[in-house]
C-alpha positions as a printed NumPy array, in Angstrom:
array([[ 58.255,  53.535, -52.075],
       [ 59.447,  52.217, -48.88 ],
       [ 57.239,  49.146, -47.071],
       [ 56.684,  51.444, -43.656],
       [ 55.479,  54.047, -45.898],
       [ 53.761,  51.969, -48.016],
       [ 51.965,  50.475, -45.323],
       [ 51.175,  53.64 , -44.119],
       [ 49.67 ,  55.405, -47.204],
       [ 46.706,  52.208, -48.284],
       [ 45.179,  52.866, -44.949],
       [ 44.767,  56.512, -45.248],
       [ 42.425,  58.424, -47.444],
       [ 43.437,  60.54 , -50.364],
       [ 41.609,  63.419, -51.717],
       [ 43.354,  64.712, -54.403],
       [ 46.819,  64.131, -56.695],
       [ 48.143,  66.524, -59.064],
       [ 51.794,  66.822, -61.138],
       [ 53.429,  69.523, -59.591],
       [ 57.077,  71.551, -61.237],
       [ 59.281,  72.941, -58.916],
       [ 63.306,  74.736, -59.53 ],
       [ 61.917,  76.222, -62.665],
       [ 60.402,  72.786, -63.872],
       [ 63.904,  70.837, -63.072],
       [ 62.334,  68.682, -60.488],
       [ 58.696,  67.317, -61.419],
       [ 56.279,  65.972, -58.576],
       [ 53.755,  63.746, -58.336],
       [ 51.298,  65.47 , -55.434],
       [ 48.713,  63.129, -53.376],
       [ 46.952,  65.1  , -50.731],
       [ 45.181,  62.774, -47.933],
       [ 43.095,  64.088, -44.887],
       [ 44.032,  61.749, -41.524],
       [ 44.612,  62.466, -38.261],
       [ 47.167,  60.058, -37.763],
       [ 50.918,  61.303, -38.256],
       [ 52.849,  59.281, -41.225],
       [ 56.635,  57.925, -40.198],
       [ 58.09 ,  61.429, -39.069],
       [ 61.477,  60.551, -41.286],
       [ 59.541,  61.529, -44.305],
       [ 58.669,  64.715, -43.127],
       [ 60.429,  67.183, -44.148],
       [ 57.736,  70.529, -44.062],
       [ 55.108,  71.437, -41.821],
       [ 51.75 ,  73.877, -43.126],
       [ 48.803,  75.586, -42.279],
       [ 45.484,  76.504, -42.392],
       [ 45.188,  79.433, -40.136],
       [ 41.912,  80.446, -39.144],
       [ 39.854,  83.298, -37.576],
       [ 36.36 ,  83.335, -37.247],
       [ 34.915,  82.2  , -40.783],
       [ 38.093,  83.325, -42.689],
       [ 41.057,  81.644, -43.582],
       [ 44.46 ,  83.035, -44.035],
       [ 45.306,  84.038, -47.774],
       [ 49.488,  84.15 , -48.507],
       [ 50.565,  85.63 , -51.608],
       [ 54.112,  84.286, -52.519],
       [ 56.216,  85.196, -55.787],
       [ 54.216,  82.186, -57.655],
       [ 50.503,  82.267, -56.045],
       [ 48.374,  82.237, -53.945],
       [ 48.218,  79.556, -50.875],
       [ 46.28 ,  79.124, -47.482],
       [ 48.92 ,  76.266, -46.548],
       [ 51.829,  78.729, -44.965],
       [ 54.916,  76.814, -43.35 ],
       [ 57.495,  75.249, -43.783],
       [ 61.269,  73.411, -43.199],
       [ 61.751,  71.243, -39.847],
       [ 65.073,  71.854, -38.442],
       [ 67.337,  69.09 , -36.872],
       [ 65.699,  67.85 , -33.89 ],
       [ 62.949,  70.355, -33.906],
       [ 59.409,  69.82 , -32.516],
       [ 56.571,  69.111, -35.438],
       [ 54.525,  72.041, -33.12 ],
       [ 57.49 ,  74.091, -32.946],
       [ 57.96 ,  74.13 , -35.977],
       [ 54.942,  75.101, -37.205],
       [ 54.385,  78.148, -34.632],
       [ 57.92 ,  78.874, -35.752],
       [ 57.657,  78.748, -39.359],
       [ 53.836,  80.879, -39.6  ],
       [ 55.018,  83.412, -37.132],
       [ 58.311,  83.937, -39.779],
       [ 55.745,  83.937, -42.98 ],
       [ 52.78 ,  85.353, -41.662],
       [ 53.318,  87.441, -38.238],
       [ 50.404,  85.511, -37.19 ],
       [ 50.83 ,  83.372, -33.16 ],
       [ 48.461,  80.35 , -33.499],
       [ 46.833,  77.756, -30.929],
       [ 43.988,  75.092, -31.201],
       [ 46.656,  72.848, -33.575],
       [ 45.231,  70.101, -35.236],
       [ 46.6  ,  67.977, -37.82 ],
       [ 44.556,  67.517, -40.913],
       [ 45.839,  65.424, -43.238],
       [ 49.319,  65.335, -45.153],
       [ 50.755,  66.311, -48.943],
       [ 53.093,  63.44 , -50.23 ],
       [ 55.185,  64.437, -52.601],
       [ 56.668,  61.444, -55.172],
       [ 59.697,  62.556, -57.857],
       [ 59.247,  61.478, -61.145],
       [ 62.86 ,  63.463, -62.22 ],
       [ 66.046,  61.991, -60.89 ],
       [ 67.365,  62.576, -57.928],
       [ 69.247,  66.14 , -58.031],
       [ 72.922,  66.557, -56.953],
       [ 73.215,  67.458, -53.533],
       [ 69.615,  66.644, -52.13 ],
       [ 69.62 ,  66.604, -49.001],
       [ 65.894,  65.614, -48.01 ],
       [ 64.221,  62.13 , -47.778],
       [ 63.903,  61.   , -51.782],
       [ 62.107,  59.846, -53.568],
       [ 58.902,  60.363, -50.661],
       [ 58.544,  62.999, -48.478],
       [ 56.06 ,  64.527, -46.765],
       [ 54.188,  68.062, -45.463],
       [ 51.987,  67.669, -42.882],
       [ 49.093,  70.564, -42.735],
       [ 47.489,  71.395, -39.889],
       [ 44.546,  73.634, -38.988],
       [ 45.054,  76.536, -36.822],
       [ 43.128,  79.181, -35.083],
       [ 44.718,  83.134, -35.098],
       [ 45.719,  84.435, -31.762],
       [ 47.386,  87.578, -32.529],
       [ 49.311,  89.421, -35.174],
       [ 53.008,  89.873, -34.064],
       [ 53.833,  91.599, -37.862],
       [ 57.227,  92.552, -36.088],
       [ 58.687,  89.031, -35.885],
       [ 58.199,  88.337, -39.496],
       [ 60.817,  87.44 , -41.564],
       [ 60.176,  87.92 , -45.743],
       [ 63.616,  86.366, -46.937],
       [ 63.112,  89.599, -49.506],
       [ 60.261,  89.054, -50.196],
       [ 57.109,  91.413, -49.242],
       [ 53.966,  88.279, -48.715],
       [ 51.59 ,  89.602, -48.695],
       [ 48.25 ,  87.684, -46.23 ],
       [ 45.059,  88.456, -45.699],
       [ 41.905,  87.013, -44.221],
       [ 39.262,  85.606, -46.79 ],
       [ 35.759,  84.273, -45.811],
       [ 36.3  ,  80.454, -46.011],
       [ 33.369,  80.285, -48.069],
       [ 34.668,  82.075, -51.072],
       [ 38.043,  80.995, -51.306],
       [ 37.388,  78.183, -53.534],
       [ 36.9  ,  80.828, -55.169],
       [ 40.968,  81.891, -54.959],
       [ 43.34 ,  79.877, -57.165],
       [ 44.48 ,  77.343, -55.132],
       [ 45.689,  73.665, -55.976],
       [ 43.642,  70.838, -54.954],
       [ 44.848,  69.178, -52.787],
       [ 44.629,  73.086, -50.886],
       [ 40.85 ,  72.705, -51.726],
       [ 40.464,  69.331, -50.334],
       [ 41.913,  70.725, -47.134],
       [ 39.661,  73.741, -47.277],
       [ 36.847,  71.201, -47.71 ],
       [ 37.475,  69.61 , -45.091],
       [ 37.616,  72.73 , -42.302],
       [ 34.423,  74.13 , -43.777]])
């Protein structure tokens, strides 16, 4: 791990740690989730995620691999963080959002060799996590990339009964 990322992480509060697999198990990563309102070094940020709340409910997205309360996606070159968040949430969920507040981030550390052609920071990268307020549904602009993503609002006090990752549960707890 590079010194600037290591120094930043030592000042943050880790709330969960787990092992995840991507690419049908070809990539194993250690995932640590942190609660903080401090922006990490942007050179490591590859994606932006958002918890979308509407009153006392939270938006749940059904992806092909399971449920999540952290929709979002990759930053485009030279795109501002908030612009990425708004675009990704609109594309994936059909919701315009406001009242955006940094909640923390997820730190991924590769446990397997660097894949050929991998173009993201390696072995460590970050995904920012925000909490946002649902403003307006604009479902006609959703980009589903060939997958029909089902989304619905679930009462926050019942969302912990869903099959969510340890990090998602920690973020959910922080907004409750």
